[in-house]
C-alpha positions in Angstrom: 0.1 0.1 0.1 2.8 2.6 0.9 4.4 1.8 -2.2 1.3 2.6 -4.3 0.9 6.0 -2.4 4.5 6.9 -3.2 4.0 6.0 -6.9 0.9 8.1 -7.1 2.6 11.2 -5.3 5.4 10.8 -7.8 3.0 10.5 -10.8 1.1 13.6 -9.5 4.3 15.6 -9.2 5.6 14.6 -12.5 2.3 15.9 -13.9 2.7 18.9 -12.1 6.2 19.7 -13.2 5.0 19.1 -16.9 2.0 21.1 -16.8 4.1 23.9 -15.2 6.5 23.7 -18.0 3.7 24.2 -20.5 2.6 27.4 -18.6 -0.4 25.7 -16.6 -1.0 25.8 -12.9 -1.9 22.3 -10.9 -3.6 22.5 -7.5 -4.2 19.1 -5.7 -7.3 18.9 -3.6 -8.6 16.3 -1.2 -12.1 16.1 -2.6 -14.8 17.6 -4.8 -16.0 19.9 -2.1 -12.5 21.3 -2.2 -12.5 21.6 -5.8 -15.8 23.7 -5.7 -14.1 26.1 -3.2 -11.1 26.2 -5.2 -13.0 27.1 -8.4 -15.0 29.8 -6.5 -11.8 31.3 -5.1 -10.2 31.5 -8.4 -13.6 33.3 -10.0 -13.4 35.7 -7.1 -9.6 36.6 -7.6 -10.1 37.1 -11.3 -13.2 39.1 -10.3 -15.2 37.0 -12.9 -18.3 38.6 -14.1 -19.0 36.0 -16.6 -18.4 32.2 -15.6 -19.2 29.5 -18.2 -19.3 25.9 -17.6 -19.6 22.6 -19.5 -22.7 20.6 -18.3 -20.0 18.1 -16.6 -18.1 21.2 -15.0 -21.3 22.6 -13.6 -21.1 21.1 -10.2 -17.6 22.7 -9.6 -18.8 26.2 -11.0 -19.8 29.1 -8.8 -23.4 29.7 -8.6 -25.0 31.7 -11.4 -22.4 30.2 -14.0 -23.8 29.9 -17.4 -24.0 26.2 -18.6 -23.3 26.0 -22.2 -24.6 29.1 -24.1 -24.2 30.7 -27.6 -20.6 31.6 -29.0 -21.4 35.3 -27.7 -22.4 34.0 -24.2 -19.0 32.2 -24.0 -16.7 34.1 -25.9 -14.4 36.1 -23.7 -15.9 34.9 -20.3 -13.6 35.5 -17.6 -13.5 31.9 -16.5 -14.5 28.5 -18.1 -14.9 25.3 -16.2 -14.5 21.9 -17.8 -14.0 18.4 -16.6 -11.0 16.4 -17.9 -11.4 12.8 -19.0 -7.8 11.9 -18.1 -4.6 13.6 -17.5 -1.0 12.6 -18.5 1.9 12.9 -16.6 4.6 12.7 -19.3 3.2 15.9 -20.9 1.1 17.7 -18.5 -1.7 17.6 -20.8 -5.4 16.8 -19.8 -8.1 15.3 -22.1 -11.4 17.1 -22.9 -14.2 15.3 -24.9 -17.7 16.2 -25.4 -20.2 15.8 -28.4 -21.9 19.2 -27.4 -20.2 22.1 -29.4 -21.4 24.6 -26.8 -19.2 22.6 -24.2 -16.4 22.6 -26.6 -16.5 26.5 -26.7 -15.9 26.7 -23.0 -12.4 25.6 -23.1 -11.6 27.2 -26.2 -12.9 30.7 -25.7 -12.9 31.6 -22.1 -10.0 33.9 -21.2 -9.1 31.5 -18.2 -9.8 27.8 -18.5 -10.0 25.6 -15.2 -10.2 21.9 -15.9 -11.2 19.6 -13.1 -9.9 16.0 -13.4 -9.9 13.0 -10.8 -6.3 11.8 -9.8 -7.4 8.4 -10.5 -7.6 9.5 -14.2 -3.9 10.2 -14.3 -1.8 8.1 -16.3 1.9 8.1 -16.7 2.3 8.5 -20.6 0.2 9.0 -23.9 0.7 5.3 -24.5 -1.2 4.7 -21.2 -3.7 6.8 -22.4 -4.5 5.0 -25.3 -7.0 2.4 -23.8 -9.0 5.2 -22.4 -9.2 7.0 -25.7 -10.1 3.9 -27.7 -13.0 3.3 -25.1 -14.3 6.8 -25.3 -14.4 6.6 -29.1 -15.7 3.1 -29.5 -19.1 3.1 -31.5 -22.2 3.2 -29.6 -24.2 5.5 -27.7 -21.5 6.8 -25.1 -19.2 7.4 -28.2 -17.4 10.7 -28.0 -16.7 12.4 -31.4 -14.6 15.3 -30.3 -11.6 14.6 -27.8 -8.6 16.9 -27.7 -5.4 17.1 -25.4 -5.0 20.5 -23.8 -1.3 21.5 -22.6 -1.0 24.8 -21.1 -2.7 28.0 -22.5 -3.1 28.9 -25.8 -0.1 29.8 -27.7 1.4 30.6 -31.0 4.5 32.0 -32.5 5.1 34.1 -35.7 7.7 33.5 -38.3 10.4 35.2 -36.1 9.4 32.8 -33.5 8.1 35.5 -30.9 5.5 33.6 -28.7 2.3 35.1 -27.9 -0.2 33.7 -25.1 -3.8 33.5 -25.6 -4.3 34.7 -29.3 -6.3 31.8 -30.1 -7.8 30.4 -26.8 -7.4 30.8 -23.1 -4.6 33.1 -21.8 -4.2 30.7 -18.6 -5.0 27.1 -17.9 -5.5 25.9 -14.3 -5.9 22.1 -13.4 -7.7 21.1 -10.3 -6.7 17.8 -9.3 -8.9 15.9 -6.9 -6.9 13.4 -5.2 -9.7 11.7 -3.1 -13.2 10.4 -4.0 
């Protein structure tokens, strides 16, 4: 048991390091209630007048958050809340997935994106993520037609390699990792 706990801590630390290198922040919390408090505190820090959420992220979003919404409703919201399907330690990435175009906009158009993910869904490598991805993409009523990895905030570079953050997506990515059940 002790070895499993040590291995889990090392995996979380590796994820935290890789996500940080990509420009994201990672905050570990013990349970869903703490995740709700963390997202609420972030909304207050940002003085977020508009918070949007995916349907799955709604339980973590502050009261009054818009769930879904039109392009105009979601674009440039100060905070968007999503739930990650899994996280990958070797890259610091989180996997988002939804069949709802409105839910996909939350992670692409909000200025700051918060992804809540359960530590039980943290895998060591992209190779280890393959089984989950295959399962989510399997034909049937639960099939996800859109999945994408997010690694850090949006970034782009021009021909002179001048890096700009947040031009084509969120300026900041925060991952809230729930360690307990």
